[in-house]
VOBA-1610 file (N, C-alpha, C; in pm, whole numbers, padded with zeros to 5 digits, always signed):
BEGIN
Met+00082-00119+00000Met+00000+00000+00000Met+00086+00124+00000Lys+00025+00234-00026Lys+00098+00358-00017Lys+00141+00384+00126Ser+00252+00456+00139Ser+00297+00489+00273Ser+00221+00607+00331Arg+00162+00690+00245Arg+00084+00803+00292Arg-00009+00847+00180Ala-00089+00943+00209Ala-00187+00986+00112Ala-00129+01078+00009Ser-00194+01080-00106Ser-00174+01180-00206Ser-00308+01243-00234Gly-00310+01343-00319Gly-00438+01401-00354Gly-00530+01302-00417Ala-00471+01208-00478Ala-00555+01108-00541Ala-00542+00979-00471Ser-00477+01034-00355Ser-00506+00954-00331Ser-00475+00829-00289Leu-00467+00804-00369Leu-00498+00802-00265Leu-00554+00608-00242Leu-00592+00342-00009Leu-00661+00218-00039Leu-00613+00161-00171Ser-00497+00206-00217Ser-00447+00157-00344Ser-00359+00035-00321Phe-00386-00074-00393Phe-00313-00198-00372Phe-00216-00226-00485Lys-00093-00259-00447Lys+00003-00307-00545Lys-00029-00453-00574Ile+00010-00501-00692Ile-00001-00643-00720Ile+00108-00714-00642Arg+00068-00800-00553Arg+00162-00863-00463Arg+00213-00993-00524Arg+00342-01011-00518Arg+00403-01127-00580Arg+00399-01246-00486Gly+00374-01365-00544Gly+00389-01489-00471Gly+00284-01513-00365Thr+00165-01452-00373Thr+00063-01475-00272Thr-00039-01574-00324Ser-00110-01641-00235Ser-00216-01731-00275Ser-00340-01651-00307Ala-00430-01714-00383Ala-00554-01647-00423Ala-00524-01508-00481Thr-00425-01503-00569Thr-00377-01375-00619Thr-00484-01298-00693Leu-00566-01364-00770Leu-00666-01290-00846Leu-00776-01237-00756Ala-00790-01294-00637Ala-00881-01234-00541Ala-00825-01098-00498Val-00693-01093-00481Val-00629-00966-00451Val-00645-00870-00569Leu-00630-00925-00691Leu-00646-00841-00810Leu-00787-00785-00820Ala-00885-00864-00777Ala-01021-00813-00779Ala-01032-00692-00689Met-00971-00701-00572Met-00970-00588-00480Met-00892-00472-00540Leu-00783-00505-00606Leu-00698-00403-00668Leu-00777-00323-00768Val-00849-00391-00857Val-00926-00320-00959Val-01042-00246-00895Ala-01101-00305-00792Ala-01217-00243-00729Ala-01183-00115-00658Val-01063-00108-00598Val-01029+00012-00522Val-00906+00083-00575Ala-00861+00045-00695Ala-00743+00110-00752Ala-00765+00258-00765Gly-00656+00332-00743Gly-00663+00476-00759Gly-00701+00549-00633Thr-00715+00477-00522Thr-00754+00544-00400Thr-00634+00569-00313Gly-00646+00661-00223Gly-00534+00696-00137Gly-00572+00683+00008Cys-00480+00640+00093Cys-00504+00634+00235Cys-00487+00773+00294Ser-00565+00802+00396Ser-00554+00932+00460Ser-00416+00950+00521Ala-00359+01067+00502Ala-00225+01092+00551Ala-00221+01085+00702Pro-00119+01023+00760Pro-00112+01014+00904Pro-00093+01151+00966Asp-00159+01172+01082Asp-00141+01299+01151Asp+00001+01306+01206Arg+00056+01427+01209Arg+00190+01447+01257Arg+00193+01583+01326Pro+00258+01597+01440Pro+00261+01726+01505Pro+00312+01834+01410Pro+00252+01952+01412Pro+00292+02057+01317Pro+00437+02096+01336Gly+00504+02120+01223Gly+00639+02171+01227Gly+00747+02066+01236Thr+00707+01937+01250Thr+00811+01835+01265Thr+00866+01793+01131Gly+00778+01784+01028Gly+00822+01741+00896Gly+00867+01596+00900Pro+00908+01542+00784Pro+00956+01405+00780Pro+01089+01393+00852Ala+01123+01269+00888Ala+01244+01244+00967Ala+01367+01245+00877Val+01381+01347+00794Val+01498+01364+00708Val+01532+01511+00705Ser+01657+01542+00674Ser+01694+01683+00659Ser+01630+01735+00531Leu+01593+01860+00534Leu+01524+01920+00420Leu+01611+02028+00357Pro+01613+02034+00225Pro+01690+02140+00158Pro+01619+02274+00172Ala+01694+02379+00152Ala+01634+02512+00150Ala+01564+02532+00015Val+01438+02565+00018Val+01361+02590-00104Val+01292+02725-00089Asp+01312+02813-00185Asp+01248+02944-00185Asp+01105+02928-00233Arg+01012+02934-00140Arg+00871+02915-00175Arg+00824+03017-00276Ser+00881+03136-00275Ser+00836+03241-00367Ser+00861+03203-00513Ala+00952+03107-00537Ala+00976+03061-00674Ala+00854+02990-00730Gly+00766+02945-00643Gly+00642+02880-00688Gly+00520+02966-00662Ala+00542+03095-00639Ala+00431+03184-00607Ala+00323+03178-00715Gly+00201+03172-00671Gly+00089+03168-00764Gly+00036+03029-00789Ala+00114+02926-00757Ala+00065+02789-00772Ala-00047+02765-00672Arg-00149+02697-00712Arg-00263+02671-00624Arg-00307+02526-00638Ala-00360+02475-00529Ala-00422+02344-00532Ala-00565+02358-00584Ser-00612+02255-00653Ser-00751+02251-00696Ser-00826+02157-00602Leu-00922+02212-00528Leu-01000+02133-00432Leu-01144+02127-00479Asn-01192+02006-00506Asn-01330+01989-00552Asn-01419+01967-00430Asp-01495+02069-00395Asp-01576+02064-00274Asp-01681+01954-00277Ala-01724+01915-00397Ala-01831+01815-00409Ala-01779+01673-00405Thr-01660+01647-00460Thr-01609+01510-00469Thr-01497+01479-00370Gly-01432+01585-00318Gly-01321+01562-00226Gly-01188+01541-00296Glu-01182+01564-00427Glu-01057+01543-00500Glu-00966+01665-00486Val-00838+01640-00462Val-00737+01743-00453Val-00637+01722-00567Val-00611+01827-00645Val-00513+01820-00752Val-00406+01924-00724Leu-00281+01879-00717Leu-00166+01964-00690Leu-00078+01971-00815Pro+00019+02062-00820Pro+00105+02068-00939Pro+00171+01935-00974Met+00212+01858-00875Met+00278+01731-00902Met+00181+01620-00940Ser+00053+01645-00930Ser-00046+01542-00966Ser-00034+01503-01113Ala+00019+01593-01194Ala+00033+01565-01338Ala+00129+01450-01364Tyr+00212+01416-01266Tyr+00315+01315-01287Tyr+00285+01184-01215Trp+00168+01176-01153Trp+00119+01051-01096Trp-00003+01007-01178Tyr-00035+00878-01173Tyr-00160+00836-01235Tyr-00277+00904-01165Ser-00372+00947-01244Ser-00499+00992-01186Ser-00573+00868-01137Asp-00681+00889-01063Asp-00761+00776-01017Asp-00801+00687-01134Arg-00849+00751-01240Arg-00897+00677-01356Arg-00783+00604-01427Glu-00670+00671-01444Glu-00555+00609-01510Glu-00505+00488-01432Asn-00508+00497-01300Asn-00461+00385-01219Asn-00552+00264-01234Val-00683+00289-01244Val-00778+00179-01269Val-00748+00113-01403Leu-00722+00195-01505Leu-00693+00140-01638Leu-00566+00055-01637Val-00459+00107-01577Val-00332+00035-01576Val-00344-00094-01497Asn-00404-00089-01379Asn-00418-00211-01299Asn-00509-00313-01366Ser-00612-00265-01434Ser-00700-00357-01507Ser-00627-00426-01622Ala-00538-00350-01687Ala-00459-00409-01796Ala-00366-00517-01743Val-00298-00489-01633Val-00209-00589-01572Val-00289-00712-01532Ala-00405-00691-01471Ala-00490-00803-01431Ala-00530-00888-01551Ser-00561-00823-01664Ser-00600-00897-01784Ser-00488-00988-01833Leu-00364-00942-01825Leu-00250-01024-01866Leu-00230-01141-01771Ile-00254-01119-01644Ile-00245-01230-01548Ile-00356-01331-01574Phe-00475-01282-01605Phe-00585-01372-01639Phe-00547-01461-01758Asp-00483-01400-01859Asp-00441-01477-01976Asp-00347-01590-01936Cys-00253-01560-01851Cys-00157-01660-01805Cys-00227-01774-01733Val-00321-01742-01646Val-00395-01844-01572Val-00478-01930-01668Lys-00540-01864-01763Lys-00621-01936-01861Lys-00536-02029-01945Asn-00417-01982-01985Asn-00327-02066-02064Asn-00276-02187-01985Ala-00282-02176-01854Ala-00241-02289-01769Ala-00354-02389-01751Gly-00466-02362-01812Gly-00576-02458-01810Gly-00686-02432-01711Phe-00688-02313-01654Phe-00792-02282-01555Phe-00886-02176-01609Thr-01013-02193-01578Thr-01114-02097-01621Thr-01109-01976-01529Val-01111-01859-01589Val-01105-01736-01511Val-01220-01645-01554Ala-01301-01607-01458Ala-01406-01510-01486Ala-01347-01372-01465Pro-01351-01286-01566Pro-01290-01153-01551Pro-01360-01072-01442Trp-01280-00999-01369Trp-01336-00912-01266Trp-01371-00778-01328Gly-01474-00716-01273Gly-01513-00584-01322Gly-01556-00495-01208Gly-01638-00398-01240Gly-01684-00304-01139Gly-01596-00181-01133Gly-01643-00083-01060Gly-01572+00043-01051Gly-01468+00045-00941Gly-01392+00155-00938Gly-01294+00175-00834Gly-01343+00277-00732Lys-01263+00298-00630Lys-01297+00395-00527Lys-01175+00478-00495Ala-01195+00603-00458Ala-01085+00691-00421Ala-01123+00769-00296Leu-01028+00780-00206Leu-01054+00842-00076Leu-01011+00988-00076Gln-01094+01073-00021Gln-01064+01215-00009Gln-00932+01237+00065Asp-00850+01327+00014Asp-00727+01363+00083Asp-00765+01443+00208Ser-00722+01393+00325Ser-00755+01462+00450Ser-00630+01484+00535Arg-00516+01503+00467Arg-00391+01521+00544Arg-00396+01643+00634Tyr-00479+01742+00598Tyr-00496+01860+00682Tyr-00638+01867+00737Gly-00698+01751+00756Gly-00833+01744+00810Gly-00939+01772+00705Gln-01061+01787+00753Gln-01174+01813+00662Gln-01163+01955+00608Trp-01182+01971+00477Trp-01172+02103+00414Trp-01295+02138+00331Ser-01383+02039+00307Ser-01501+02062+00223Ser-01625+02081+00311Arg-01687+02196+00300Arg-01809+02221+00378Arg-01923+02131+00331Thr-01930+02109+00202Thr-02035+02021+00148Thr-02022+01880+00205Leu-01900+01827+00205Leu-01880+01691+00254Leu-01886+01684+00407Ala-01844+01790+00474Ala-01854+01793+00621Ala-02001+01787+00664Ala-02088+01854+00589Ala-02230+01854+00622Ala-02293+01716+00603Arg-02228+01631+00525Arg-02279+01497+00500Arg-02203+01391+00581Asn-02070+01405+00590Asn-01987+01300+00648Asn-01920+01337+00780Gly-01932+01462+00822Gly-01853+01505+00936Gly-01707+01511+00895Ala-01620+01454+00977Ala-01477+01454+00944Ala-01436+01334+00860Met-01526+01241+00838Met-01493+01121+00762Met-01465+01157+00616Pro-01353+01111+00560Pro-01323+01142+00420Pro-01427+01082+00325Glu-01457+01156+00222Glu-01549+01109+00118Glu-01484+00998+00037Ile-01561+00898-00001Ile-01514+00794-00092Ile-01587+00814-00225Arg-01511+00851-00327Arg-01573+00875-00458Arg-01554+00752-00547Lys-01648+00733-00637Lys-01648+00616-00725Lys-01577+00648-00856Ile-01494+00553-00900Ile-01423+00566-01027Ile-01478+00459-01123Pro-01528+00499-01239Pro-01586+00400-01331Pro-01486+00291-01368Gly-01534+00168-01371Gly-01451+00055-01413Gly-01454+00036-01562Val-01379-00063-01611Val-01375-00088-01755Val-01459-00209-01794Met-01503-00286-01694Met-01589-00402-01720Met-01701-00404-01617Asp-01811-00471-01651Asp-01923-00482-01558Asp-01884-00564-01437Gln-01950-00537-01324Gln-01926-00612-01202Gln-01961-00759-01224Gln-01877-00848-01174Gln-01898-00991-01189Gln-01943-01052-01056Pro-02009-01169-01062Pro-02050-01236-00937Pro-01928-01275-00854Glu-01955-01305-00727Glu-01847-01345-00637Glu-01783-01474-00687Arg-01652-01483-00678Arg-01580-01600-00728Arg-01602-01721-00636Pro-01612-01839-00694Pro-01620-01960-00611Pro-01485-01987-00544Lys-01486-02072-00445Lys-01362-02109-00377Lys-01270-02180-00475Leu-01141-02144-00473Leu-01044-02200-00567Leu-00968-02315-00504Ser-00928-02409-00588Ser-00846-02520-00541Ser-00706-02469-00510Ala-00631-02547-00434Ala-00493-02509-00400Ala-00408-02497-00526Glu-00433-02586-00623Glu-00357-02582-00748Glu-00388-02455-00825His-00516-02418-00828His-00556-02296-00898His-00490-02173-00834Gln-00491-02170-00702Gln-00429-02058-00632Gln-00279-02051-00660Glu-00216-02167-00669Glu-00072-02172-00696Glu-00042-02116-00835Val-00127-02152-00933Val-00109-02101-01069Val-00127-01950-01071Glu-00227-01900-01001Glu-00248-01756-00998Glu-00128-01683-00939Ala-00073-01739-00831Ala+00045-01677-00769Ala+00163-01678-00864Arg+00181-01790-00934Arg+00292-01803-01029Arg+00275-01705-01145Cys+00153-01692-01194Cys+00128-01600-01305Cys+00148-01455-01262Thr+00108-01423-01141Thr+00128-01287-01092Thr+00277-01254-01087Thr+00357-01350-01044Thr+00502-01330-01039Thr+00562-01314-01178Ser+00518-01398-01270Ser+00577-01395-01404Ser+00536-01270-01482Val+00413-01225-01463Val+00366-01106-01535Val+00420-00979-01469Gly+00425-00978-01336Gly+00471-00859-01265Gly+00386-00739-01300Arg+00450-00628-01331Arg+00377-00509-01375Arg+00370-00501-01527Ala+00420-00602-01594Ala+00415-00608-01741Ala+00478-00484-01806Gly+00579-00430-01740Gly+00647-00313-01795Gly+00574-00182-01776Leu+00461-00186-01706Leu+00385-00063-01681Leu+00427-00005-01546Pro+00483+00114-01545Pro+00533+00171-01419Pro+00420+00196-01320Glu+00453+00192-01194Glu+00355+00216-01088Glu+00375+00358-01037Leu+00308+00451-01100Leu+00328+00593-01072Leu+00225+00641-00970Leu+00252+00607-00844Leu+00164+00645-00734Leu+00246+00716-00627Glu+00193+00822-00574Glu+00266+00899-00474Glu+00278+00821-00343Gly+00397+00827-00283Gly+00414+00776-00148Gly+00444+00629-00135Leu+00476+00559-00243Leu+00508+00417-00233Leu+00635+00399-00150Val+00633+00302-00062Val+00748+00276+00023Val+00870+00243-00062Gly+00982+00308-00031Gly+01105+00280-00103Gly+01120+00354-00234Asp+01023+00437-00269Asp+01029+00511-00395Asp+01123+00631-00379Thr+01235+00629-00450Thr+01332+00739-00441Thr+01332+00825-00568Ser+01227+00814-00647Ser+01218+00890-00772Ser+01215+01039-00744Ile+01249+01117-00846Ile+01252+01262-00829Ile+01114+01315-00796Gln+01009+01256-00854Gln+00875+01306-00826Gln+00835+01281-00681Asn+00878+01167-00626Asn+00844+01139-00487Asn+00929+01226-00393Gln+01052+01252-00432Gln+01136+01341-00352Gln+01075+01481-00345Ile+01031+01531-00459Ile+00970+01664-00463Ile+00847+01668-00371Ser+00764+01565-00378Ser+00643+01561-00297Ser+00676+01553-00149Asp+00771+01466-00112Asp+00809+01452+00029Asp+00867+01581+00085Ile+00955+01643+00009Ile+01018+01767+00055Ile+00913+01876+00072Ala+00820+01884-00022Ala+00715+01986-00014Ala+00629+01967+00112Val+00598+01843+00144Val+00519+01816+00265Val+00595+01863+00389Gly+00724+01826+00397Gly+00804+01863+00512Gly+00821+02013+00526Leu+00847+02080+00415Leu+00866+02225+00420Leu+00736+02298+00454Thr+00625+02246+00406Thr+00496+02305+00440Thr+00474+02303+00591Glu+00506+02191+00653Glu+00481+02177+00797Glu+00576+02261+00881Arg+00680+02316+00820Arg+00772+02405+00891Arg+00757+02550+00849Asp+00667+02575+00756Asp+00650+02709+00700Asp+00585+02803+00803Pro+00638+02924+00821Pro+00581+03017+00919Pro+00433+03047+00896Glu+00393+03062+00770Glu+00252+03091+00742Glu+00164+02973+00778Tyr+00212+02852+00749Tyr+00138+02732+00787Tyr+00126+02723+00938Leu+00235+02745+01009Leu+00235+02734+01155Leu+00143+02838+01217Ala+00141+02959+01159Ala+00051+03063+01208Ala-00094+03024+01185Phe-00122+02968+01067Phe-00257+02919+01036Phe-00299+02813+01137Arg-00210+02719+01160Arg-00240+02608+01251Arg-00267+02660+01393Gln-00182+02753+01439Gln-00199+02806+01575Gln-00329+02884+01588Ser-00360+02964+01486Ser-00485+03040+01487Ser-00605+02947+01491Trp-00597+02838+01414Trp-00705+02740+01412Trp-00722+02677+01549Glu-00614+02637+01612Glu-00622+02575+01744Glu-00677+02672+01848Asn-00638+02799+01839Asn-00691+02899+01932Asn-00842+02913+01915Cys-00886+02915+01790Cys-01029+02925+01762Cys-01105+02803+01814Leu-01045+02685+01798Leu-01109+02563+01849Leu-01131+02575+01999Ala-01026+02618+02071Ala-01035+02629+02216Ala-01144+02730+02257Glu-01153+02840+02183Glu-01254+02942+02213Glu-01396+02889+02193Asn-01409+02789+02106Asn-01541+02731+02078Asn-01564+02600+02150Gly-01475+02567+02244Gly-01495+02448+02326Gly-01466+02317+02255Leu-01388+02323+02146Leu-01353+02202+02072Leu-01215+02154+02113Thr-01196+02021+02109Thr-01072+01960+02154Thr-01018+01866+02048Leu-00886+01870+02026Leu-00823+01776+01935Leu-00822+01636+01996Thr-00828+01535+01910Thr-00820+01398+01960Thr-00683+01368+02020Glu-00580+01434+01968Glu-00446+01427+02024Glu-00366+01546+01972Gln-00262+01582+02044Gln-00183+01697+02005Gln-00125+01680+01865Gly-00138+01782+01784Gly-00086+01777+01648Gly-00181+01715+01548Ser-00292+01659+01595Ser-00388+01596+01505Ser-00475+01701+01437Trp-00537+01663+01327Trp-00638+01747+01262Trp-00778+01696+01296Ser-00786+01594+01381Ser-00914+01534+01418Ser-00967+01596+01547Leu-01099+01613+01553Leu-01164+01676+01668Leu-01251+01577+01743Gln-01254+01591+01874Gln-01337+01504+01956Gln-01484+01541+01941Ser-01568+01437+01942Ser-01712+01458+01940Ser-01776+01351+02029Ser-01907+01359+02043Ser-01977+01260+02126Ser-01983+01123+02059Gly-01958+01121+01928Gly-01964+00995+01854Gly-02089+00981+01769Ser-02190+01062+01797Ser-02310+01056+01714Ser-02284+01124+01580Lys-02356+01083+01477Lys-02337+01141+01345Lys-02367+01291+01348Glu-02473+01328+01422Glu-02510+01468+01428Glu-02400+01552+01491Asp-02339+01501+01598Asp-02235+01578+01664Asp-02107+01580+01582Glu-02077+01470+01512Glu-01960+01469+01425Glu-01972+01577+01317Ile-02091+01592+01262Ile-02115+01694+01159Ile-02105+01833+01222Arg-02164+01851+01339Arg-02158+01981+01407Arg-02013+02021+01433Val-01935+01929+01486Val-01796+01957+01520Val-01715+01985+01394Ala-01738+01906+01289Ala-01663+01925+01164Ala-01691+02063+01105Leu-01815+02106+01108Leu-01851+02238+01053Leu-01793+02351+01138Leu-01791+02333+01269Leu-01728+02434+01354Leu-01577+02440+01329Gly-01518+02322+01307Gly-01375+02318+01274Gly-01345+02391+01145Leu-01435+02381+01049Leu-01419+02453+00923Leu-01439+02604+00942Asp-01532+02641+01030Asp-01549+02784+01061Asp-01417+02841+01113Cys-01350+02763+01198Cys-01223+02809+01254Cys-01114+02816+01147Lys-01116+02724+01053Lys-01020+02731+00943Lys-01047+02855+00857Asp-01175+02882+00832Asp-01209+03000+00751Asp-01162+03128+00820Ser-01178+03136+00951Ser-01137+03256+01023Ser-00985+03266+01037Ser-00916+03156+01007Ser-00769+03154+01019Ser-00699+03171+00885Gly-00777+03187+00779Gly-00716+03207+00648Gly-00773+03118+00540Gly-00863+03027+00577Gly-00926+02941+00478Gly-00875+02798+00482Ala-00965+02701+00466Ala-00930+02560+00475Ala-00833+02517+00366Arg-00827+02591+00256Arg-00739+02553+00146Arg-00596+02602+00166Lys-00570+02687+00265Lys-00439+02749+00281Lys-00325+02646+00288Pro-00334+02539+00371Pro-00221+02444+00374Pro-00194+02382+00238Tyr-00300+02354+00162Tyr-00282+02294+00031Tyr-00216+02390-00067Asp-00250+02518-00057Asp-00188+02616-00147Asp-00040+02636-00111Ile-00008+02633+00016Ile+00133+02641+00056Ile+00208+02519+00002Leu+00148+02401+00017Leu+00207+02278-00036Leu+00228+02289-00187Ala+00128+02344-00257Ala+00137+02359-00403Ala+00255+02449-00440Glu+00277+02556-00365Glu+00386+02647-00397Glu+00522+02581-00375Tyr+00534+02501-00270Tyr+00661+02431-00248Tyr+00686+02326-00356Gln+00581+02262-00404Gln+00599+02170-00516Gln+00644+02245-00640Ala+00572+02350-00674Ala+00602+02426-00796Ala+00742+02486-00791Ala+00785+02531-00674Ala+00917+02591-00661Ala+01027+02492-00695Gln+01008+02366-00660Gln+01108+02263-00689Gln+01101+02215-00834Met+00983+02214-00889Met+00964+02163-01024Met+01044+02239-01128Lys+01066+02366-01103Lys+01138+02449-01199Lys+01280+02397-01226Asp+01341+02336-01126Asp+01478+02286-01140Asp+01484+02143-01196His+01369+02082-01215His+01367+01942-01260His+01271+01922-01377Gln+01245+02029-01452Gln+01141+02021-01554Gln+01173+01921-01664Ala+01300+01909-01702Ala+01336+01813-01807Ala+01304+01671-01762Glu+01339+01638-01638Glu+01309+01504-01586Glu+01158+01482-01577Leu+01086+01585-01535Leu+00941+01572-01521Leu+00874+01560-01657Asn+00927+01629-01757Asn+00872+01616-01893Asn+00887+01473-01943Ala+01003+01413-01917Ala+01026+01274-01957Ala+00930+01182-01883Leu+00907+01212-01755Leu+00815+01131-01676Leu+00672+01141-01728Ala+00633+01261-01769Ala+00499+01280-01825Ala+00481+01197-01951Glu+00585+01191-02034Glu+00579+01108-02154Glu+00570+00960-02119Glu+00647+00919-02018Glu+00642+00779-01974Glu+00503+00743-01924Lys+00442+00833-01849Lys+00307+00808-01798Lys+00207+00799-01912Ala+00214+00893-02007Ala+00121+00892-02120Ala+00135+00764-02201Asp+00260+00719-02222Asp+00283+00596-02297Asp+00226+00475-02222Ala+00243+00473-02090Ala+00193+00360-02010Ala+00041+00354-02015Val-00024+00468-02005Val-00170+00471-02008Val-00220+00426-02145Glu-00155+00471-02251Glu-00198+00432-02385Glu-00176+00282-02407Arg-00064+00230-02358Arg-00039+00086-02370Arg-00142+00007-02291Ala-00178+00055-02172Ala-00280-00012-02092Ala-00414-00013-02166Lys-00447+00097-02231Lys-00572+00103-02307Lys-00571+00002-02422Gln-00455-00012-02489Gln-00447-00106-02599Gln-00461-00249-02549Ile-00401-00279-02436Ile-00416-00413-02377Ile-00563-00441-02350Leu-00633-00343-02295Leu-00774-00362-02265Leu-00857-00374-02392Arg-00822-00296-02495Arg-00891-00311-02624Arg-00873-00454-02677Asp-00751-00504-02666Asp-00722-00640-02712Asp-00800-00745-02634His-00847-00709-02517His-00926-00800-02434His-01075-00768-02441Gly-01112-00694-02544Gly-01254-00674-02571Gly-01320-00555-02505Val-01242-00469-02443Val-01301-00351-02379Val-01320-00242-02485Ala-01441-00191-02490Ala-01475-00088-02589Ala-01411+00045-02553Asp-01379+00124-02655Asp-01317+00255-02633Asp-01403+00344-02543Ala-01535+00327-02549Ala-01625+00410-02469Ala-01602+00391-02320Arg-01538+00281-02282Arg-01514+00253-02138Arg-01371+00284-02097Leu-01292+00333-02191Leu-01152+00360-02161Leu-01130+00509-02131
//
């Protein structure tokens, strides 16, 4: 899984090598591909446990995050270099189709998996959407991503031999040469992940961010609201849905009075943009690699009978 959230996100499963009932995992992969786990809370100002370079935020002045109040989707400058929710569903579905072929060639019947995907709202800085807070409280919204095939019935129990073949096919197919361009993967030392990690750390140490955070906490205290733990973006409530919504909306009122709920995301966007200027050639090559991977995934799916209207 991802080590932390991205704007997209964002519950995303890698194809795991050498596991039993592998296509059951693939079914989950396709069903929830493109989703992101909520970023872990961290005390403000600590940043990641690595030294951070000096980055002039003003070099990225004017960069802004795009926050969709209705769906919970966050798009940052670096989002262009990761798979979107939809692209991730396409790529994972293509890989799954190749694994299905391998299993079928080994003599086992495979019913293709279908259905849509899901993506989790980015909540690294808590709830920011008033529309979603009024419906979900602080709980992140789960948005649906259209799949490429219709939902299939639940799979019957597989024999040990069938499971072994699926595991072997998963290992042999791997990612089929399709890169896994997801933010926050453990062990990812790519330039795009470095830029994202550094931006997160610098944001949490930024004076404007810290002032926003302190103002928000002061407002919470004035309104009788309490954090679930120090440094968290989560607020205590009675546990009822009504109170969770009440508390979430009051928390947003405090963010609005402190500079706006989008402020941390815009600061993050500027730190990303400021670094991108020095790595644009590498990022351009990455954008081409991503576009090629998505197109190849679409062709694999076309070859497996998926109509262009679903791609």
